[in-house]
MITI-180568 format. One record per residue (C-alpha): residue in three letters; x, z, y. Coordinates in steps of 0.25 Angstrom, whole numbers, plus 5000, padded with zeros to 4 digits. Each point is the difference from the previous one (the first is absolute). Example, Ala and Ser with C-alpha at 12.3 -4.5 7.8 and 13.67 -1.06 7.14 Angstrom:
BEGIN
ala504950314982/ser500649985014/
! end
This chain:
BEGIN
met461548804922/thr500749944988/ser500650104990/his501149964991/pro500150074986/asp501350074996/his499849964986/tyr499649884992/thr498749994992/pro500149904988/gln498949904999/pro499549944987/tyr500849884996/asp499349875000/pro500749914989/tyr499549885006/ala500550035014/glu501149915006/glu501450055000/asp500550075012/pro501449975003/glu500250125010/gly500550104990/gly499450134995/trp499850084987/phe500349934987/asn498849994992/ser499749964986/asn499749865003/gly501449985007/tyr499449995014/ile500550095012/pro498750055007/arg500150015015/gln500350145006/pro499250045012/gln500650015013/gly500650135003/tyr500350034985/glu501450064997/val500650084990/thr500750135004/glu501550004995/gly500150084987/his498550014998/asp498949914995/his498949955009/leu499050094993/gly500750135003/tyr500350044986/gly501350065004/tyr501049924991/asp501349965006/ser500249864997/arg501550025000/ala500050114990/tyr498949944991/pro500049855002/his499249984988/gln498850085004/gln499849915012/leu499649894990/ala499350094990/asp499050065010/gln499649875006/gln498649954996/thr499749884993/phe498949915007/ala499049914995/leu499650084988/arg498549994997/thr499150074989/val499049914994/thr498950064992/ala499649924988/pro498549984998/glu499350074989/asn499549884993/pro501149895002/ala499549864998/glu500549914988/pro501249925004/gly499849855001/tyr501249964991/his500650074988/val501549974997/pro500049964985/gln501050074991/thr501249904998/pro500349994985/asp501450004994/ala499849864994/gly499349885005/trp499449974986/asp499650084988/asp500949984987/thr499050064991/pro499149914991/ser498749955007/arg498949904997/arg500449915011/arg501550004996/ala499549974985/trp499249885005/val501049945009/ser501150004989/arg499049954990/ser499649895009/leu501549965002/leu500150004985/ala498949914999/val500749905009/val501350014992/leu499249974987/val499349885007/ile501449955003/gln500550024986/ala498849934994/leu500249885010/leu501449984997/ser499749994985/leu498849915001/arg500849905008/leu500849974988/ser499549884991/asn500549934987/thr499549974986/ala500250104989/phe501450054998/gln500650004985/asp499850154999/glu498650005006/ala499649894991/leu500650084987/tyr499350135003/leu498649945004/ala500049904988/ala500450124990/gly498850085006/his499149894998/asn500549984986/met499750154997/ile498750005006/asp499649884992/his500550064987/trp499250135003/thr498749935003/asn500049874992/gly501050024989/thr501049905006/pro501450014993/leu500950095007/his501449945004/ser501050114995/gly501250055006/tyr499550055014/glu500550144997/ser501449954997/tyr500349945014/phe499050045010/ser500550105010/gly498850085000/ser498950034990/pro499249874997/met498750084998/leu500050055015/tyr500349925011/pro499949864994/val498650034995/leu499550065013/ala500649885008/ala499449904990/phe498650065002/val500149995015/asp500649864998/ser498849954992/his499150045011/phe500849975013/gly501149914995/leu501550025004/ser499750045014/gly499150124994/ala501250044991/arg500950005012/ala499050075008/leu500150114990/ser501550025003/leu499750005015/leu499050114998/cys501050084992/leu501149995010/leu499150035012/gly499650124992/ala501550044998/ser500249985015/ala498850105003/leu500550104990/leu501449995006/tyr499450035013/ser499350124995/phe501150074992/thr501049975011/arg499050065010/arg500050134992/leu501550004998/phe500349985015/asn498949955010/glu499149885005/arg501149935008/val501050004988/ala498949964991/leu499649885008/val501449955002/ala500350014986/thr498849924996/ala500249905010/leu501449974995/phe499650004986/ala498949905003/val500949895005/thr501150004990/gln500249874992/pro499650074986/thr498850065006/ile499549875006/val500349924988/leu499450104989/gly498850015009/trp499649864996/phe500649994986/ala499350034987/thr501050084992/tyr500250144995/asp500750055012/ala498950025011/pro499250094991/ala501250084995/ile500450025014/phe498650055004/leu500150104988/leu501350055004/ala499550035014/leu498850074994/ser500950094992/ala500850035012/trp498850035008/ile499450094989/ile501350084999/val500150025015/arg498550035002/thr500050114989/gly501350075006/arg499250125004/ala499050004988/pro500250074987/met501249964992/ala499149934989/ala499449915011/val501349914999/leu499649964986/leu499049915007/ala501149915003/ala500549994986/pro499049894995/val500249925012/val501550004998/val499949964986/leu499049895003/ala500949945011/val501150004989/ala499149934990/val499649905011/lys501449975003/tyr501150054991/ala501050005012/ser499250115007/ala500750104990/leu501249995009/tyr499250085011/val499550114992/pro501250095003/thr499749985015/leu498650054998/ile500450124992/val501050045011/leu498949985010/ala499150094993/ala501150115001/leu500349985015/thr498649995005/ala499750144994/trp501350065005/his499450065013/his499050094994/arg500550024985/gly501550015003/trp500849994986/arg498650004993/cys499949855004/leu500949974988/pro499050034990/arg499049915007/ala501049884999/leu500250044985/leu498650004997/leu499849865006/gly501149954992/ala499550064987/gly498649955002/thr500549865003/ala500950004988/val498950044991/leu499049905005/ala501149894999/gly500450044986/leu498549994996/gly499949865006/leu501249954992/met499550064987/tyr498749935001/thr500449875006/asp501049894997/val500749995013/leu501350064996/ala500649864997/gly499649955013/val500650125007/arg501349984993/gln500049845002/thr499750005015/thr500550145005/thr500950094992/asn500849894992/arg499749885009/ala501049894998/his501150005011/gly500249885009/thr501249945007/asp499750035015/ala501250065007/ala499850145005/ser500449965014/ala498949895000/leu498950104996/leu500550105011/glu499949895010/lys498649974996/ser499650145000/leu500550025014/glu499349875005/trp498650044994/gly500050155003/gly501350045007/leu499350025014/met499050104995/phe501050074991/ala501050015012/thr498950065008/ala499650104989/val501550044999/ala500050035015/gly498750074999/ala500550094989/val501250045007/ala499250035013/tyr499050084992/ala501150084994/leu500650045013/arg498750035007/gly498750034993/arg499150015012/met499049895000/asn499350005014/glu500450035014/ser498950105003/pro500550135008/arg499250084990/ser500949964989/tyr501450045006/gly500850084991/leu499149954988/asp501049914992/gly499149994988/pro500650014986/gly501550034998/trp501149905001/arg500250014985/trp498649964997/arg500049895010/thr501349944994/met499450004986/leu498849945005/gly500749895007/val501049974989/thr498950004990/leu499149905007/thr501149915006/gly500850004988/thr498849954992/ala500149875007/leu501449984993/leu499550014986/ala499549854998/pro501249945006/ala500950094991/tyr499249964988/gln500049855003/ile501550015003/his500250074986/leu499249884994/his500749895008/thr498749935003/ser499249975012/val498749984992/ser498950085007/leu501050075009/tyr499149985013/lys498850054993/his500750134995/leu500650035014/asp498650025004/phe499850124991/gly501250075006/leu499649965015/leu498750074997/phe500750144999/ala501149975011/ala498949965010/pro499750155005/met501550015004/ala500049875006/gly498850055009/ile500850125004/gly501249915003/val499249915010/ile499350135006/arg501450065003/leu500549865005/val498850005010/gly500350145005/lys499250115006/his498749965007/phe500249864997/arg501349995008/tyr500549874994/pro498749934994/gln500749865002/leu501050044989/gly498950034990/val499249885003/met501349914999/leu500350064986/trp498649984995/val499949855006/thr501449974993/ala499450064987/leu498849915002/cys500749875002/leu500950034988/gly498850024992/val499249885004/ser501149904999/gln500550064986/ser498650004994/glu499749865005/trp501349964993/arg499750084988/tyr498749944998/gly500549865000/leu501150014989/trp499149944990/pro499349865001/asp498649975002/ser499449974986/thr498749945004/ala500349864998/met500850034987/val498850074994/lys499149885003/ala501049904994/ile500250074987/glu498550054998/pro499649874993/his501150014990/met499650154995/asn499350024987/pro499850124991/his501049954989/gly501249955009/his501450055001/tyr500650005014/leu501450035006/gly500050065014/glu500950075010/thr498950095006/tyr498949974990/glu499350135004/val499449935012/pro499349894993/val499650104989/tyr499350085011/tyr499349895008/leu499649924987/arg499750124991/asp498849934995/lys500849894994/thr501350064996/asn500650144997/his501450074999/ser500249974985/gln500149855003/trp501150005009/thr501550024999/ser500950055011/thr501349945005/tyr500650145000/gly500050004985/ile499549934987/gly499950034985/tyr499749874994/ala499849994985/asp500349864994/lys499349944988/lys500950084991/gly499650135006/val501350025007/val499950075014/his500949945011/his500250075013/gly500649965013/asn500449855004/glu500049964985/gly498650054999/tyr499549925012/arg500849884995/leu499450004986/ala498650035005/leu500049885010/arg500749914989/asp498850034991/gly499049985011/tyr499450144999/phe499650015014/asp498849925005/leu500450035015/val501250045007/leu499950065014/leu501350035008/asp500250045015/gly501550045000/val499850135008/gly500150114990/thr501049944989/pro500649885007/gly501249994990/gln499050014988/asp499149905006/ala501149895002/phe500350024985/ile498649984996/glu499849885009/arg501149934993/gln499550034986/val498649955004/ser500649875004/glu500849994988/ser498950034990/gly499249885003/his498750074998/tyr499650035014/arg499649935013/leu500150055014/val498650005006/gly500150085013/lys501050045010/ile499450105010/pro501050045012/phe499950145007/arg500850075010/leu500450155000/ser500150105011/ser501550014997/gly500249865005/gly500249944987/thr499149894994/gly499749964986/ser498949944991/tyr499150024988/arg500449904989/ile498949984989/trp500349934987/ile498949974989/lys500349964986/thr499749854996/ser500450004986/
! end
């Protein structure tokens, strides 16, 4: 006989069992288990007979129902090691702290930038420029005077733009062993060193990315490319200014007296190139700003100490040397020219305007937001205050305006492109920030930074090529006049420094007269100047050779050429044509005295 139970005994729920659509109790998995046949619930009471009236206590019916499929699993006493560990997720995908890998990567990129800078300078080619020939020949003259007692040509101190005892002697020593290329290579090493120092102190002020971009921009400007293969005062002076800035930034956390290490370097930079004095105030202000974070207002004595040390050493130098006349002649009391201010401003914008505009944008962006990286760990750390950031931006960017302002004051474009490089050295860090902010966070717009740098590169390459072809190749001219040189002759030449340099074993400065000015003493001892002096000297047959090219003083050359023809003492022996990068053509004209 089959018995039918009058109540339902729940069974353990199998989670893997198929769904039963026939209805039943609602379980924890959403299924309705099937109820056995004959099962029913008495109205007003639950099926277990607890005595609850579902009409009076409707909630009790659900509360007392059992939840099925609950199993208790006892954990083993010695659980096995899991086969996989979930690593802890860092809050940033990179580490913004200094590391050896980061340092080597940035230095490798710096090396690439320096190689590019060197190649851009080495590709330039031409014979010695007038200024190069002057300084090298003067250096050889002084070395010969010290070693062999050769008579020293007087007057170097009165018109050289730097101490004749420093760079000319060093460059002439290198030239005597390695030639003109060796002297130019010395300038290249100086500017490569300046770029490396620019990277170093910019990295300490900001970070590696700003330093690399600043150096990359500075390396491809026209002045940097040209001066890197140009044997003049400018390259070593720029290097010494960069070294001074590096010492000031590097000793920012050191004891206050450590800043005096920069004082002799600053004075040496001014002695090498007098125009470097224009940038001494920038260095003094930089000495205060770099110590502001940890000294507060006590950074001012640091700046005053640097200024006082520099002034004392400069005073001693002026006291025991004879360079004061040269300082006045070439710098403080320099003769004014006739170039219009608008023309000088246009040239300044053409040769350095792109980098300056980038520096201005960088200074504004840095003043508005000081944080220099995108790491989440640096959120809320905006670095120095906006006042400090503004002062630093104005100081560094404003320095680039000193050279154009000074040249506009003098109304002359002579050496303008060279002096621009001094200011661009200080503006470069802010230009680096400008490019970094243009690219955006996480290199969002790298094409903009690449486009700006390529534009600067194209301008630098084309302008440097043009600049290096502004003077004629003198190879053929030197060969043509060499047979006519003798230790007792008198010569008239427009750029006589070039033959004096190349033929220094056969002639010297004292034998030559320039087309820029003359002081001719006639037979009665009366000294004549200007056109009258040239006319009388040619009439009397004073010069044994006359060399003109019509480039530097075309008006004076035309007058002299007429006087040569009218004197009857000279014969034209050579006419050597040449072409300039500006598109112009000309020729060397050589006359020798016949009677």
